[in-house]
Backbone bond lengths (Angstrom), bond angles and torsions (degrees), N, CA, C in turn:
res aa  C-N    CA-C-N  psi(-1)  N-CA   C-N-CA  omega(-1)  CA-C   N-CA-C  phi
1 X - - - 1.475 - - 1.523 108.24 -
2 X 1.303 117.47 133.82 1.485 120.39 -175.54 1.536 110.89 -74.61
3 X 1.331 113.97 161.60 1.434 120.86 -179.76 1.531 112.66 -62.23
4 X 1.329 115.13 -41.48 1.476 120.29 -177.73 1.532 109.22 -66.60
5 X 1.303 118.11 -35.68 1.468 120.19 177.66 1.532 110.44 -67.75
6 X 1.348 115.66 -43.89 1.463 118.09 177.62 1.499 111.39 -62.99
7 X 1.357 117.94 -37.70 1.473 119.46 178.47 1.520 109.93 -65.88
8 X 1.351 117.04 -39.12 1.499 118.80 177.23 1.488 112.49 -64.32
9 X 1.333 117.13 -37.32 1.472 120.08 177.42 1.508 109.36 -65.62
10 X 1.285 118.59 -43.51 1.457 120.63 178.95 1.542 111.19 -64.93
11 X 1.320 118.01 -42.07 1.453 120.53 179.73 1.553 110.06 -63.65
12 X 1.323 115.48 -46.23 1.455 118.35 177.12 1.503 114.35 -61.73
13 X 1.325 117.26 -39.11 1.458 121.95 175.72 1.510 113.38 -64.45
14 X 1.351 114.98 -42.26 1.469 119.76 178.75 1.536 108.91 -65.56
15 X 1.338 116.80 -40.36 1.473 119.28 178.08 1.519 111.69 -61.49
16 X 1.356 115.97 -41.69 1.464 121.93 178.16 1.504 110.63 -63.57
17 X 1.313 117.41 -45.04 1.491 120.96 177.59 1.519 110.71 -64.23
18 X 1.361 117.03 -37.18 1.465 119.62 177.77 1.515 111.13 -63.95
19 X 1.355 115.80 -41.71 1.470 119.87 178.63 1.508 110.71 -61.70
20 X 1.333 115.59 -41.39 1.447 120.70 177.64 1.551 111.83 -63.75
21 X 1.281 116.52 -43.52 1.464 121.11 -179.23 1.517 109.91 -66.93
22 X 1.325 118.23 -41.89 1.446 122.48 179.29 1.508 111.72 -60.03
23 X 1.336 113.75 -48.70 1.463 118.61 -179.62 1.527 112.38 -64.98
24 X 1.347 115.78 -40.53 1.469 119.99 177.38 1.493 110.70 -59.71
25 X 1.333 116.49 -45.95 1.455 118.25 -179.87 1.514 111.88 -67.30
26 X 1.326 118.01 -34.07 1.468 120.50 178.63 1.551 110.89 -67.18
27 X 1.328 116.73 -38.52 1.457 121.16 178.75 1.540 109.89 -67.20
28 X 1.324 115.10 -46.84 1.472 118.99 179.16 1.546 110.01 -62.34
29 X 1.305 115.42 -42.74 1.440 119.63 178.88 1.513 113.56 -61.59
30 X 1.330 118.20 -39.33 1.467 121.30 177.92 1.520 109.69 -64.75
31 X 1.315 117.95 -38.91 1.475 119.92 -178.97 1.555 112.27 -72.99
32 X 1.279 114.74 -26.65 1.475 118.28 178.63 1.520 111.83 -92.44
33 X 1.334 118.76 -2.74 1.413 121.81 179.53 1.546 112.79 81.17
34 X 1.338 117.06 18.45 1.457 124.02 -178.90 1.545 107.32 -123.71
35 X 1.344 117.88 78.09 1.448 118.35 -175.49 1.544 111.75 -64.29
36 X 1.307 115.71 146.65 1.467 123.50 176.66 1.523 107.72 -89.31
37 X 1.308 116.28 104.94 1.465 122.07 -176.48 1.569 109.33 -66.99
38 X 1.317 113.52 128.10 1.469 119.26 175.95 1.524 114.25 83.83
39 X 1.314 117.35 10.53 1.487 119.45 -176.42 1.526 111.45 -62.51
40 X 1.303 118.90 -34.85 1.483 121.93 -179.23 1.523 108.70 -68.40
41 X 1.322 118.97 -40.46 1.469 120.44 178.17 1.523 112.04 -64.42
42 X 1.299 116.18 -41.31 1.460 120.83 176.34 1.502 111.96 -64.69
43 X 1.295 115.79 -40.78 1.471 119.73 177.66 1.510 111.39 -63.23
44 X 1.338 118.11 -42.03 1.451 120.65 177.86 1.539 112.35 -58.52
45 X 1.327 114.63 -44.21 1.465 120.47 179.93 1.568 110.32 -64.07
46 X 1.321 116.88 -46.81 1.442 121.53 -177.89 1.506 112.42 -64.83
47 X 1.333 115.66 -40.20 1.476 119.86 -179.38 1.527 110.37 -70.50
48 X 1.360 117.80 -34.74 1.436 119.22 176.78 1.536 111.99 -64.34
49 X 1.319 115.02 -41.91 1.487 118.51 -178.89 1.537 107.94 -67.20
50 X 1.310 119.95 -48.26 1.443 122.40 -176.54 1.528 110.38 -67.56
51 X 1.275 118.92 -40.61 1.458 122.51 178.49 1.487 113.64 -67.14
52 X 1.309 118.99 -46.06 1.447 123.30 -178.80 1.525 108.90 -66.03
53 X 1.305 118.27 -42.18 1.476 120.73 175.94 1.504 113.47 -65.35
54 X 1.337 114.23 -39.59 1.463 119.04 177.80 1.505 112.97 -62.23
55 X 1.349 115.76 -42.67 1.455 119.47 177.80 1.551 110.92 -65.17
56 X 1.321 116.55 -42.06 1.459 119.43 -179.34 1.535 111.27 -66.92
57 X 1.297 117.57 -45.45 1.447 121.91 -178.84 1.558 111.13 -64.26
58 X 1.298 115.92 -43.55 1.481 120.14 179.14 1.535 109.64 -62.96
59 X 1.318 117.05 -35.43 1.478 119.25 178.72 1.507 110.59 -69.80
60 X 1.350 117.40 -44.19 1.432 121.40 -176.99 1.531 110.75 -63.81
61 X 1.309 118.61 -44.29 1.458 120.81 -175.79 1.528 113.10 -96.04
62 X 1.315 116.71 11.29 1.436 125.20 174.83 1.542 112.31 54.55
63 X 1.321 116.59 50.47 1.425 118.92 -177.29 1.567 112.13 -122.43
64 X 1.323 114.30 27.40 1.482 116.33 174.94 1.527 108.92 -63.71
65 X 1.294 115.54 152.17 1.512 120.44 175.73 1.536 106.06 -66.82
66 X 1.319 114.21 137.03 1.491 119.18 178.24 1.512 108.61 -136.06
67 X 1.310 113.27 146.67 1.430 120.69 172.22 1.513 106.38 -93.76
68 X 1.289 117.44 109.24 1.443 122.37 -173.35 1.552 112.82 -96.36
69 X 1.327 116.44 2.08 1.443 120.42 -175.96 1.537 112.88 -53.74
70 X 1.286 116.91 -45.37 1.474 121.76 -178.50 1.527 109.96 -83.98
71 X 1.304 118.12 -48.73 1.456 121.94 -172.59 1.521 111.75 -65.41
72 X 1.324 120.33 -33.05 1.450 122.10 178.50 1.503 111.99 -66.88
73 X 1.271 119.59 -17.87 1.499 121.19 179.88 1.543 111.54 -89.83
74 X 1.343 115.51 -5.61 1.481 119.50 178.02 1.527 110.98 -79.19
75 X 1.319 113.67 162.07 1.482 118.24 173.75 1.534 107.75 -70.41
76 X 1.308 118.56 166.94 1.473 120.10 177.89 1.543 111.39 -57.03
77 X 1.331 117.87 -38.28 1.476 119.52 179.31 1.536 109.10 -68.03
78 X 1.344 118.42 -38.91 1.438 122.81 177.24 1.541 111.85 -64.38
79 X 1.329 114.90 -41.00 1.482 120.05 175.94 1.552 111.09 -60.83
80 X 1.295 115.88 -42.22 1.467 120.47 178.40 1.501 111.10 -61.21
81 X 1.343 116.56 -42.87 1.438 119.98 179.46 1.534 109.74 -67.31
82 X 1.302 118.30 -42.72 1.449 121.69 179.05 1.554 111.57 -60.26
83 X 1.352 114.65 -38.64 1.477 117.56 177.13 1.530 112.10 -66.57
84 X 1.336 116.70 -39.30 1.447 120.33 177.97 1.553 111.53 -64.95
85 X 1.347 114.88 -40.12 1.450 118.38 178.77 1.521 110.76 -68.12
86 X 1.320 115.59 -39.49 1.478 120.86 179.53 1.523 110.77 -62.40
87 X 1.344 115.20 -46.73 1.472 119.22 179.28 1.526 111.69 -64.67
88 X 1.337 116.97 -39.58 1.465 119.90 177.37 1.487 112.25 -62.81
89 X 1.338 116.71 -47.01 1.449 120.00 179.96 1.534 111.75 -63.57
90 X 1.309 115.17 -39.22 1.461 120.35 176.63 1.550 111.12 -61.13
91 X 1.328 115.37 -45.03 1.464 120.25 177.46 1.512 110.84 -59.71
92 X 1.289 118.01 -46.05 1.492 121.18 178.25 1.534 110.20 -59.40
93 X 1.331 116.34 -43.60 1.450 120.26 178.31 1.539 111.77 -61.54
94 X 1.311 117.01 -48.57 1.481 120.81 178.09 1.496 112.31 -60.19
95 X 1.326 116.19 -40.62 1.462 119.38 179.38 1.511 111.50 -67.04
96 X 1.342 117.93 -37.31 1.442 121.02 176.72 1.526 110.93 -64.33
97 X 1.383 115.39 -43.73 1.475 117.99 175.98 1.520 112.20 -60.99
98 X 1.357 115.31 -40.39 1.462 119.87 -178.63 1.538 110.49 -65.17
99 X 1.318 116.78 -44.15 1.466 121.78 179.79 1.514 110.55 -58.93
100 X 1.328 114.84 -47.26 1.449 120.00 -179.74 1.518 112.77 -65.24
101 X 1.313 115.25 -44.45 1.475 120.02 -178.96 1.537 111.01 -67.58
102 X 1.350 116.77 -38.77 1.449 119.88 178.85 1.510 111.22 -67.62
103 X 1.306 116.14 -35.81 1.460 122.49 177.80 1.562 108.96 -62.06
104 X 1.321 116.16 -50.24 1.474 119.66 179.19 1.533 108.64 -62.59
105 X 1.304 118.69 -41.35 1.462 121.01 -179.23 1.532 110.31 -60.68
106 X 1.342 117.54 -42.24 1.478 119.56 -179.16 1.520 110.74 -70.01
107 X 1.333 116.72 -39.94 1.467 120.14 179.23 1.529 112.09 -61.78
108 X 1.330 115.80 -36.14 1.466 120.67 -173.95 1.511 113.53 -102.36
109 X 1.296 118.50 3.28 1.462 122.85 -174.70 1.534 112.46 -55.25
110 X 1.352 115.57 -48.11 1.435 120.42 -176.55 1.577 112.45 -81.34
111 X 1.293 115.83 -3.52 1.473 118.72 179.90 1.512 110.95 -77.83
112 X 1.333 117.87 -16.26 1.452 121.53 -177.39 1.504 111.29 48.60
113 X 1.342 114.43 49.14 1.442 123.90 -178.60 1.515 112.92 -59.96
114 X 1.319 117.79 130.01 1.439 122.43 175.57 1.531 108.48 -137.52
115 X 1.320 114.86 156.74 1.460 117.61 177.81 1.534 109.40 -66.35
116 X 1.305 116.00 157.70 1.436 121.41 -172.96 1.532 116.66 -69.60
117 X 1.326 115.12 -37.76 1.453 119.03 -174.33 1.505 114.68 -94.51
118 X 1.345 116.39 -52.87 1.453 120.61 -174.93 1.563 112.81 -98.54
119 X 1.287 118.13 -13.08 1.436 120.49 -178.77 1.503 114.16 76.69
120 X 1.339 117.84 33.87 1.452 121.79 178.28 1.520 107.81 -65.36
121 X 1.338 119.89 124.62 1.452 120.03 -177.46 1.534 114.01 -78.76
122 X 1.318 115.14 105.30 1.455 120.93 -177.41 1.515 111.19 -63.48
123 X 1.321 118.19 -28.42 1.480 121.13 -178.83 1.543 110.25 -58.32
124 X 1.316 116.25 -44.33 1.471 121.25 -178.52 1.532 111.09 -66.34
125 X 1.347 113.86 -39.89 1.478 118.01 178.32 1.505 112.18 -65.70
126 X 1.365 115.85 -38.90 1.444 118.01 176.50 1.526 112.91 -64.85
127 X 1.323 115.47 -38.69 1.474 119.33 173.62 1.500 112.63 -59.46
128 X 1.333 116.32 -43.16 1.442 121.77 178.09 1.532 111.28 -61.56
129 X 1.314 118.17 -46.17 1.464 122.39 179.83 1.528 108.27 -65.05
130 X 1.292 119.62 -41.48 1.464 120.49 -179.15 1.538 109.96 -66.84
131 X 1.341 117.43 -39.15 1.472 120.05 177.27 1.524 110.95 -61.71
132 X 1.315 117.03 -39.96 1.501 121.54 179.85 1.523 107.48 -66.31
133 X 1.317 118.60 -43.21 1.462 119.94 179.00 1.536 112.22 -62.79
134 X 1.342 116.74 -37.12 1.471 121.38 178.23 1.526 109.67 -64.36
135 X 1.319 117.28 -44.22 1.460 120.70 179.50 1.495 111.44 -64.85
136 X 1.337 117.24 -42.37 1.481 121.49 178.47 1.518 111.78 -63.97
137 X 1.336 115.98 -43.68 1.455 120.00 178.90 1.529 112.08 -65.51
138 X 1.341 115.92 -40.54 1.453 120.33 179.26 1.534 110.73 -65.48
139 X 1.320 116.92 -38.79 1.439 121.46 176.76 1.547 110.09 -60.66
140 X 1.294 115.37 -46.48 1.503 118.87 178.58 1.521 111.71 -65.17
141 X 1.320 116.82 -39.80 1.482 119.55 -179.67 1.545 109.96 -63.12
142 X 1.343 116.77 -42.56 1.474 120.28 178.04 1.503 110.86 -62.41
143 X 1.362 114.92 -42.99 1.479 118.60 -178.22 1.533 110.98 -65.23
144 X 1.330 116.52 -39.38 1.482 121.04 179.28 1.551 108.18 -65.40
145 X 1.307 116.83 -44.80 1.485 120.69 179.48 1.477 111.39 -59.24
146 X 1.303 118.22 -42.01 1.492 121.80 178.53 1.516 110.97 -64.74
147 X 1.323 118.12 -40.49 1.427 121.78 -179.65 1.529 111.18 -67.28
148 X 1.336 116.51 -36.80 1.478 120.92 179.15 1.519 110.16 -66.49
149 X 1.347 116.47 -37.50 1.466 120.01 -177.51 1.528 110.91 -72.76
150 X 1.332 117.59 -28.50 1.465 116.81 -177.08 1.490 112.42 -92.37
């Protein structure tokens, strides 16, 4: 496993732990009458980082959840075709997400959008999400190209 992949796993894990800690503190704070200001904004940022990295890492290492009930009953040639179709549909989906997200990013780029309470810069988080979608789509495109060549 490459260093960059390990770093991404650690970053995603830390973001997930941060989201858990933020929400735990917010719940405890509500029960004690001491609300944690901006906890929802921080949760959104942490979940975006962990989710985008999780999607990207799962795509790179080919560990997405799959329902194998039907595919396992196919012949080896049928399974290969099903994998190619699955990868192609996933690539189309990621590209559609990327196009929509990039469009929103471009439309709102000059708005200098920030969260209301803490001022979390949504522009940077959109760039991060778009970068993760680019990496995931590129990984799928390379995988599809290799399968076509073989």
